C-alpha positions in Angstrom: -62.2 47.3 159.1 -59.2 45.6 158.0 -58.6 42.5 156.1 -54.9 40.4 155.7 -54.0 40.1 152.1 -51.1 38.2 150.7 -47.5 39.3 151.8 -48.6 39.4 155.3 -49.7 43.0 154.6 -52.5 44.8 156.5 -54.6 47.3 154.3 -57.4 49.5 155.5 -59.8 48.4 153.1 -62.0 51.7 153.2 -59.0 53.5 151.7 -58.9 51.1 148.3 -62.1 52.8 147.5 -60.8 56.6 147.1 -60.2 56.2 143.6 -62.9 54.8 140.8 -62.0 51.1 140.5 -61.7 51.5 136.7 -58.9 54.0 137.3 -57.4 51.9 139.6 -57.4 48.9 137.5 -55.7 51.0 134.7 -53.2 52.1 137.4 -52.0 48.7 138.4 -52.1 47.7 134.8 -49.8 50.2 134.1 -47.4 49.5 137.3 -47.6 45.8 136.4 -46.4 46.4 132.7 -43.8 48.8 134.4 -42.5 46.3 136.5 -42.1 43.6 133.6 -40.3 45.5 131.6 -37.7 46.0 134.3 -37.7 42.6 134.8 -37.0 41.7 131.3 -34.0 44.3 131.1 -32.6 42.2 134.2 -33.2 45.4 136.8 -34.7 43.1 139.1 -34.1 45.4 142.2 -36.1 48.2 140.8 -38.9 45.6 139.3 -39.4 43.8 143.1 -41.1 46.9 144.9 -43.4 47.5 141.8 -44.7 43.8 141.8 -45.1 43.9 145.3 -47.0 47.0 145.1 -49.2 45.8 142.4 -49.8 42.2 144.1 -50.6 44.2 147.5 -53.2 46.0 146.0 -54.8 43.2 144.1 -55.0 40.4 146.7 -57.1 38.2 144.5 -54.7 38.5 141.4 -52.1 35.6 141.6 -50.0 36.9 138.8 -48.1 40.0 140.0 -47.6 37.8 143.0 -45.8 35.0 141.5 -43.6 37.3 139.6 -43.1 39.0 143.0 -42.0 35.7 144.3 -39.8 35.0 141.0 -38.1 38.3 141.1 -37.3 37.9 145.0 -35.9 34.4 144.0 -33.3 35.6 141.5 -32.4 38.4 144.0 -31.5 35.6 146.4 -34.2 36.7 148.6 -35.3 33.2 149.5 -37.6 33.3 152.3 -39.6 36.1 150.7 -40.0 34.1 147.3 -41.1 31.0 149.0 -43.6 33.1 151.4 -45.0 34.4 148.1 -45.0 31.6 145.9 -46.7 29.3 148.6 -49.3 31.9 149.2 -49.8 32.1 145.5 -50.6 28.4 145.4 -53.0 28.9 148.1 -54.9 30.8 145.6 -53.8 28.9 142.6 -52.9 25.1 143.5 -52.1 24.3 140.1 -50.0 27.1 139.2 -46.8 25.6 137.1 -45.2 29.0 137.4 -45.6 28.9 141.4 -44.3 25.7 141.7 -41.3 26.4 139.4 -40.5 29.3 141.8 -40.7 26.8 144.8 -38.3 24.3 142.8 -36.0 27.1 141.9 -35.6 28.1 145.8 -34.9 24.6 146.8 -32.4 23.9 144.1 -29.3 22.7 145.8 -27.0 23.3 142.8 -28.0 26.9 142.3 -30.0 28.6 144.8 -27.5 28.9 147.5 -30.5 28.8 150.3 -29.5 27.0 153.4 -32.8 25.1 153.3 -32.3 23.9 149.9 -33.6 20.3 149.3 -33.2 18.1 146.3 -36.3 16.2 147.1 -38.4 19.6 147.2 -37.1 20.6 143.8 -38.1 17.5 142.3 -41.6 17.3 143.6 -42.4 20.7 142.4 -40.8 20.3 139.2 -43.0 17.5 138.5 -46.0 19.4 139.9 -45.1 22.0 137.6 -45.3 20.0 134.6 -48.5 18.2 135.9 -50.3 21.5 136.1 -48.9 22.9 132.5 -47.2 20.2 130.3 -46.4 22.8 127.8 -44.5 25.0 130.4 -40.9 25.2 129.1 -39.4 26.4 131.8 -40.2 23.6 134.2 -39.2 21.1 131.5 -35.6 23.0 131.3 -34.8 22.6 135.0 -36.1 19.0 135.0 -33.5 18.2 132.6 -30.4 18.2 135.1 -32.5 16.5 137.6 -33.4 13.6 135.8 -29.7 13.2 135.2 -28.8 13.3 138.8 -31.6 10.8 139.5 -30.5 8.6 136.7 -34.2 8.9 135.2 -33.5 8.2 131.9 -37.1 7.7 130.7 -38.0 11.0 132.1 -34.7 12.5 130.9 -35.5 11.6 127.3 -39.5 12.7 127.5 -37.8 16.1 128.8 -35.6 16.9 125.9 -38.4 15.8 123.4 -40.9 18.3 125.4 -38.2 21.2 125.2 -38.4 20.9 121.3 -42.3 19.9 121.2 -43.3 23.2 123.4 -40.9 25.6 121.4 -38.8 27.0 124.1 -35.9 27.7 122.2 -35.8 30.1 119.5 -35.7 28.7 115.7 -32.4 30.9 115.6 -31.1 28.8 118.3 -32.3 26.0 117.1 -30.4 26.6 113.6 -27.4 27.3 115.5 -27.1 24.1 117.4 -27.9 22.2 114.2 -25.1 23.8 112.7 -22.7 23.6 115.8 -23.3 19.7 116.1 -23.2 19.2 112.0 -19.5 20.7 112.1 -17.8 18.8 114.9 -15.4 15.7 114.1 -16.5 12.6 114.7 -17.0 11.3 118.5 -16.1 14.9 119.6 -16.5 16.0 123.2 -18.0 19.7 123.0 -17.5 21.7 126.2 -20.3 24.2 126.5 -20.8 27.0 129.1 -24.6 28.4 128.9 -28.0 27.1 128.6 -28.5 28.0 124.8 -25.3 26.1 123.6 -26.2 23.0 125.8 -30.0 22.4 126.0 -30.9 22.6 122.3 -27.9 20.4 121.2 -28.8 17.5 123.7 -32.4 18.0 122.9 -31.8 17.7 119.1 -29.5 14.6 119.7 -32.1 12.9 121.5 -35.5 14.2 119.4 -33.7 14.5 116.2 -31.4 11.7 116.2 -28.6 14.4 115.2 -25.1 13.5 115.8 -25.5 11.2 118.9 -21.8 10.5 118.5 -21.0 13.8 120.1 -20.5 14.1 124.0 -22.3 17.7 125.1 -20.6 18.6 128.2 -21.6 21.8 130.2 -18.8 23.3 132.0 -20.2 25.2 134.8 -22.1 21.4 135.5 -18.5 20.1 136.1 -18.5 21.9 139.3 -20.8 19.4 140.5 -19.3 15.6 141.3 -22.0 13.7 140.5 -22.2 15.5 136.9 -18.6 14.7 136.3 -19.5 11.2 137.3 -22.5 11.2 135.0 -20.3 12.2 131.7 -17.5 9.8 132.7 -20.0 7.0 132.7 -22.1 8.0 129.8 -19.7 8.8 127.3 -16.7 6.7 128.4 -14.2 9.6 129.8 -11.5 9.0 131.8 -12.2 10.1 135.4 -10.0 13.3 135.6 -9.3 13.2 139.3 -9.4 10.1 141.7 -13.3 9.2 142.1 -13.1 9.2 146.0 -11.7 12.8 145.6 -14.8 13.9 143.9 -17.1 15.0 146.6 -14.5 16.4 148.8 -13.1 18.8 146.3 -12.6 22.4 147.4 -12.3 25.4 145.3 -8.5 26.8 146.0 -6.2 29.5 144.6 -2.8 28.0 143.2 0.6 30.1 143.9 -0.2 32.3 141.5 -3.7 33.5 142.8 -6.0 31.8 140.1 -9.0 30.2 141.6 -8.9 26.5 140.7 -12.3 24.9 140.5 -13.7 21.2 140.5 -14.8 22.3 136.2 -11.1 23.8 135.5 -9.5 20.9 136.9 -11.6 18.4 135.0 -11.0 20.3 131.9 -7.0 20.8 132.5 -6.7 17.0 133.1 -8.5 16.1 129.6 -6.6 19.0 127.9 -3.3 17.1 129.5 -4.3 14.0 128.2 -4.7 14.9 124.7 -1.0 16.8 125.0 0.0 13.2 125.9 -2.0 11.7 122.9 -4.1 9.7 125.4 -7.5 11.1 125.1 -9.3 8.8 122.0 -11.9 11.6 121.5 -11.5 14.9 119.8 -11.7 17.6 122.4 -13.7 20.6 121.6 -14.5 24.0 123.1 -17.6 26.0 121.6 -16.7 29.4 120.9 -19.9 30.4 122.9 -18.0 29.7 125.8 -16.3 33.3 125.8 -14.5 33.8 128.8 -15.9 31.0 130.8 -12.7 29.1 129.3 -9.8 31.8 129.1 -7.4 31.4 126.1 -4.6 30.8 128.2 -5.8 27.9 129.7 -6.7 26.3 126.2 -3.0 25.2 125.7 -2.5 24.2 122.1 -5.5 24.5 120.2 -6.7 24.9 116.3 -10.0 26.9 115.3 -11.9 24.5 113.2 -15.2 25.9 113.0 -17.6 27.3 116.0 -15.4 25.8 118.2 -11.8 25.3 119.0 -10.1 22.0 119.0 -7.8 21.2 121.6 -4.3 19.5 119.8 -1.1 18.1 120.9 2.5 18.9 120.3 3.3 18.5 116.8 0.0 19.6 115.3 -0.3 22.4 113.3 -2.1 25.2 114.9 -3.4 27.1 111.9 -6.8 27.1 110.6 -7.5 25.0 107.5 -9.5 27.6 105.6 -10.7 25.5 103.0 -12.5 23.6 105.9 -14.3 26.3 107.6 -15.0 27.8 104.3 -17.3 24.6 103.8 -18.6 25.3 107.2 -19.5 28.6 106.8 -20.9 28.6 103.1 -23.7 25.9 104.3 -25.2 28.8 106.2 -27.7 32.0 105.4 -28.4 34.7 107.6 -32.1 34.5 107.1 -31.9 31.3 109.5 -30.8 33.4 112.2 -33.0 36.7 111.8 -35.9 35.6 114.4 -35.9 36.3 118.2 -33.2 35.0 120.0 -35.5 33.8 123.0 -38.9 32.3 122.9 -41.9 34.7 124.4 -42.5 31.8 127.3 -38.8 32.0 128.5 -38.9 33.6 131.6 -35.3 34.0 132.4 -34.4 38.0 132.5 -31.0 37.0 131.7 -31.9 35.5 128.4 -34.4 38.0 128.0 -31.8 41.1 128.2 -28.4 39.7 127.3 -29.1 37.1 124.9 -27.0 37.7 121.5 -28.0 36.6 118.0 -26.3 33.5 117.5 -25.4 34.8 114.0 -22.8 36.8 115.8 -20.6 33.4 116.4 -20.8 33.1 112.6 -19.7 36.5 111.8 -16.8 36.2 114.2 -15.6 32.8 112.8 -15.8 34.8 109.1 -13.6 37.4 110.7 -11.4 34.6 111.9 -11.2 33.0 108.6 -10.8 36.1 106.8 -7.9 36.9 108.8 -6.1 33.6 108.3 -6.9 34.1 104.5 -5.3 37.5 104.5 -2.1 36.2 106.6 -1.7 33.9 104.0 -1.8 36.1 101.3 -5.1 35.5 99.7 -6.4 38.7 99.7 -9.2 38.3 97.2 -10.7 35.4 99.0 -10.5 37.4 102.3 -12.4 40.5 100.8 -14.8 38.1 99.6 -15.3 36.7 103.0 -15.6 40.0 104.5 -18.3 40.8 101.9 -19.8 37.4 102.8 -19.9 38.4 106.4 -21.4 41.9 105.9 -24.1 40.1 104.0 -25.0 37.6 106.5 -24.9 40.0 109.3 -27.6 42.0 107.4 -29.7 38.9 106.4 -29.7 37.6 109.9 -30.5 41.6 111.3 -27.7 41.8 113.7 -26.9 45.0 114.9 -24.5 47.2 112.9 -23.1 48.0 116.6 -22.3 44.1 117.0 -21.0 43.3 113.9 -18.5 46.2 113.5 -15.9 45.2 116.1 -16.2 41.7 115.3 -15.3 42.6 111.5 -12.5 45.3 112.2 -9.9 42.9 112.8 -10.4 41.3 109.1 -10.7 44.9 107.8 -7.2 46.1 109.7 -5.7 43.0 107.9 -6.6 44.0 104.4 -4.1 46.2 102.6 
């Protein structure tokens, strides 16, 4: 006798009785835990067949089936993911997780799926939230969709819910509070990731913190609608002719450098700073890392957990007293907790999210080097001691701290 189970697999039912039920359940539990471990380390190709095997052997258990669907989606196996997620919704029609997977498959901006559809993404994200209003993963994805659709009431609710559901770890909330508080008035802050963007805009809305700052995500600037959004919302200059936005195509310049819409937008705003015609301070978060190559910054000055793009004639050296004030307000214990909340399902954030205190240590190292270069050796040594103590209190791995502080140590006699 045979039966059809999810994933379209035909299994001989008689074979399932070859091991005691309790032993089989234990084996499945162990296999699922191993799959979750691989997933959390972002070893998705290894996790996928393990999730599939557990789902195959447990046709009534929707959880491994949804994790299989999510893993397949992240590996770009969209048809497999969609099939498994829809099978999960047959078993559990109000599964927020399964609706979130389907929304991700159809996401026009990120999935690369040939049948991507913004209306389907919108529908399934809203269903995910209806099924579980505490699912921060769904609220996170919904935010960009609310911007695209200009759904301002739902946008505000989304940002409130991201904080209310504790989707962000306390350490990243503390970090984003610090970054926002350190910026000059009316600054444009260019960010590059989820955890230097979403907590900041959520704090602006829900905590009314530094609403004068324009938080602009650099990867999203590759989307024409987002360029229009930030230009309209923040009163920024349109970087290229508005009628050219939708037709923009990434291309290489004569040196073989890839020119994207995002880099074009940033380059135009940087040039306006150089000309003295951008009325708002243009800053780039230190968390952008390699997303903005130093060579593309032009003239800049480090003023805190960001660099400020400056014009001709402005000094590039750090104001060490100002940076001291920005650093000395911090305590390492504020950054000592987990970096990712337990509910966050992103394997990238689970496996690769650094303690945000490492940015503090990096800035302290830069300031100490500036002090040493100016001959203030005692002050530089004090900053080194402060950074070591901060890193210890923040529980940052010494293997992370050591290379950040080595240039400061090398600058000391």
